[in-house]
N, C-alpha and C positions, 0 to 999 in steps of 0.2 A: 684712579680711571675708569681702572678696568671692572670697578666692582660699577659705578656708573654706565656702564659702558653697558654691561650686560641687564642691567635695571631696563634701564631706554629700553632694548632691543627686547629683551622681554613684555614688557609692557605693547610696541609698537608689534611682535609678531601675535600679541592675544587679543589683542584689538582692530587689527589687520582681521582678523578670522571673524569674527564674531560679526562687524562693521560691513563687511565682502558677503560674507556666506549670506547674513541676512537680504541685503543687496542680492545675489546670484538667487539665493533660492526664490524668493520671490518672482522676480525675476524669468525663471525658467518655468516657475509652475504655471505662465496663461500657456496657451495652446502658439501663438501666435507674438511677438515686440508684442509689451503694453505699451501705449503713449494718451495723450489725447488727444482729437481729436483735431487733422491740423498742422500737427507737431513735425511733420517732417516740409510741410511745405508753409511756412513757417518760420524754415533755415534754423530749428533748434538743437538738429541733431543729425543721423544721420538713425534709420532704424531693419535691425536685423539679428539675427542668432548669433553670430563672434561676441566672446564672451566678451575682448572688449568693449563693447557700447555698452551696459552697466556705467562704462566710466567717460563717456565720450552724451553729453548733454549740455543746452545751455551755450556759454562763452565757450567752449571747446573746438564745437565751430568756427569761430574764431580765431584763437589762440593755433590753429593747427592752419587753418587757410592762410596768416599772417608766414610760419613757420617755412611752409612749403611754395607760397605764392609770390609773398614779402603783402607790402602795403598799398590798400585802397582808401581811400578817404569816408569810403561807411565803416571801416576797419580800425579807423586810430582812437576810436576812445578806448582800444584795449591796448595797455602800457607793452613795450617791445623789448623786457630783458627775457621772459617767461616764454615768449618763441622762439625767442634768438638761442635758449638755453634747449629748448626742444630741438632745432634745426639741428642744432651743435653735437645732441646726443642721436641725429639719426635722421631726424624730419615726421617719426611717425606716430601715428595712434599712441604705439607701444612704447615709444621711449616718452613720450609725455608723460604716462603710465610711472614709469620706472622713475624718474627725475620727481615725481610729486611725493615717491611714499619716501623717498632719497634723502629731500630735503624735507619732510616731516619729520624724517630720523634724526637726525644734523639737526633740527629745531628742538629736538626733546633734549636730545645731549648738552645744548642749551640750557633747558631750562633747567635740566639737574642741579646746576651749578648757580643758578638766583632763587630755585626755589625747594631745590631737594627732590627726594623721590614723591611726595606725594603728588607736586608740583606739576610731573610726567605723569604718575597716573590720571588724574583728572585732567589732563589734556587729551591721555591716549585716551579717555572717551570723551572727551567733547562733543558735543551734539550734532553737528557738522562733520563727522571723522569722513561721513566718503568721501564728501569731497577734497579734504587730504586728499584722498590716493584717489582722488579725477584727474583727469586733461583740465584743470586749473587754477587760479598761481594764489591762492589760497595758503599754498602746502608754503610756497614761495617765500611774501611775504611774513608769514611766522618766521619761517627760520632767522631773514635776515631783523625781524625785529628783537627777536629771542638774542641773539647775536651781536645787536647794536647793547644791546643791553648789557650785557655781561661787558662787550668794550667799556662801555659805562660805567660802572661797577668798577672796572681793574684803574679806569684812569688812564685807559686808552682810547684817548678823545680823537689821533687824526683816525685809527682805526675805526671808534664811533663815527665819525665824516662820514668815512667810503662804506661805509653799510647805509648809511640812511640815505646816501648818491642813487646808492644800488637798491632802495627799497620805491627808489624815486622813479626809480624806473622799473619800476613790478608794475604801481598800482597807486591811484592817486596819492591816498593818502598818507603813504610812504611821506609824503613833502610836511606830513606834523612831525617825524622824527626829523627832517634838517630843522623847520621854524624851530621845536627846543633848546639843539645848537646855538641855533643866533640870539637866542634871547638868553640865554644863558652864557655866552658871552659878551653879552651886552650889561646884562649882572655883575660879568666878572667887573669889565672895564671899568661899572660905576663904582663899585663896590674899592675898587683899585686897592694899591698897593700887595698887592697880588706876586709882585717880585719877577713875572714871567714879561717876555717883550710880546707888543701887540700883536708880532707874527703866528707867534706859535696861540695866543687866544682867538685870535680868529681865523687860524689855519682848520679848526675841526665842519663851520657852518661854509664856506667857500671852498672846500674841499666837495662836501655836499650839494651845493650848488651848482657847480661847475661838473657832478658828474648825471646829477639830477635832468637839469638845463640842455643836456645833448636830444633830447625826444623833442623840446618843446623847439627849440633850435632845427631840428629837421625839419620836421612838419610845415614851420614857417617857409623854409625855403622850399620846401616840395608841394607844397598845396594855397599858404597865404592864409591871412589872421583873416582874412572876410569870414571863407569855406569851414577854416577851421570850429571857429566857433559855433556858425549855424547847425557843425556837426554836434559838438561837447555841448550845449546848452538844448538838446532834441529832447533828454529827455529828463536830467535834472536841472536843476538853478537855485540857486543862493539863497536861503532861508533862512531865519533863527531856527537856533538849532531846537526847539521846541513844536515848532510848526508842523513837523513829522508825524511826529504822534497824537498832536493834538488833534491835527485832520485825523486820523484813524478813528480815536480814540470815537471822533462821532462818527464818522461812516462805520464803526463796528456796531452802531445801536441799532440801526438802520437796514445793517445788513440784514436778509432773507435765507442765504446760500448759506447751510452748515459748513461747505467746502470752502467756502473763500474766507466763512470767518476765521478756520483755524489756519490757514494759511498766515493769516493778518495778525494773527496770534503771535504764531510762531515769530513770524519777523520783530515784532515789539517784547518778544522773550529777550532781543536781543540786551534790553537794559536792563538786565540782573548779570550777567559779564561784564556793561560799560560799568555796572555802578560797584562789582567784588573786584574789581581793576584798583579802585582806590582804597582797597584795603591794605595795598600791594606798595607801606609810605614809601619805597626807593623809590619808586616813580610815580611818584603822583602824579609831576608835572609834565611828564611827558604823554601820558593818559589822560589826561584834560585836554593837552590841544588833539591828541587822540577823540577821544571824546566827539569834541567840538568841533572836527575837521565831520567825522561819516556822521552826524546829525545834523548835518547847517548843511547836505547838497540832498535833500530827497526829492523822489518823483515828482515832476508837476507834470507829468507828460499826458495829457488828456487820453483818457482808458484805460489810462491805470485805475484798479480801484483802491490797491493803497499806495502812499507813499512815502514807506518804511522800507519798501523791498528790499533786498538785500541786509537790511540791517544783525539779522545776527550773521549770518556771513561773514565782515566788518565784524564785527563785538568779538567772537570766538576766535580770528586770528588775531586776538593779540594777547601776548603772555600775560602782559599782568592779570589778565582775568583771573589766571588759573593761583598765579601765587597769591593776588589777593583771599582768594577762596584755603589756601593754604589757611593765612592768617586767621580768617575769621572761623573757619569749623576744622580745627588743630585735631578736638577728643580720636578716636578710632570711629567710637561707634554715631556720632557723626560726618565724618570724611567718609566711612561706609554707605552710606545712606546719602548721599548726595552720588555716589561713585553708581550705585546701583538707579539711582533717577537721571544721570546724568546717562550711561552704558542705555539704559530703556530707552529715552528720546534717540539715543542715538541709531536703535532698530528699527525706531519709525519713520526716522526721515531717511535712514537707508532706502525700504522697501517702497517709499513712497515716492525719492528719487529712481529707484528700479525702474519706477510706473511712467517713467517721463514728466511725474506730478510737478507745474512748475510757482516753484516754493518762492524760493529767490534768487 
């Protein structure tokens, strides 16, 4: 275990130095903090020369507002576990950054148990590396999903139920973990002859559902169904899983703006991580449910150029993607090339995010 911790810590520190170093070098290379026009006015985040500003963008404004002031109706699309943890850590932007980095490291330790040193190495150079250190919930979900799989592999299904429930409180796709437990329980009951009591078979999905439903129940009690539905469907709508990708590929051909083309391609690149997750044969069913979930809620809001907005963030937060890469690219040369390519993309994305470019 000591060897695993040391390796994970080394990968974590080295990757943070590369990714954060790229972001900070970019941010402070400008005479004044860089950002697109209307960045502050549109509520994407504050803009000052403080070091933490590099890690304070997009969803961070909503998480910090919830942590410091509580919920309003407009903040309800952002799930509560991450801002609650920020509040418990002190309720400051520094607390959010510390929390994200700590959770990412804990997630890497869990990934070591699932995919070994190679899996940890690949996750450390993930293209969304800066997001895992920013005030965002990706690191929390990555940590919970990883240890959920560790619990499944160890046969600790009640613990898997707890972690799935917590994942459902952290991000909407967390419900894919709870759904897997429900499907697995039904399958076990259909097969029969397990020798297990009904309560033990149903316990994992019941635990996950009980924990995850705490937030919807809170919303219903405070705001009512009509108001909640109006907010929830404003940007994303349930569609066939191929709709967002097909729509964006059509739009891509018609786009004349090179910058928007790059952003759309980056989000479509999430498909690489979705596909490689299926090379990890131990967790094919959870990966399938997760992929269906994140692909079935594309952005349909008028004014958004691309429907797959956020796809790369969702795909890279799924731990099986890195385990699948290990299985597919096991050779040293293949692994080295993959690490270099992913690290290069992580540096580019970190530099763009440091300029507050609205990537995902």
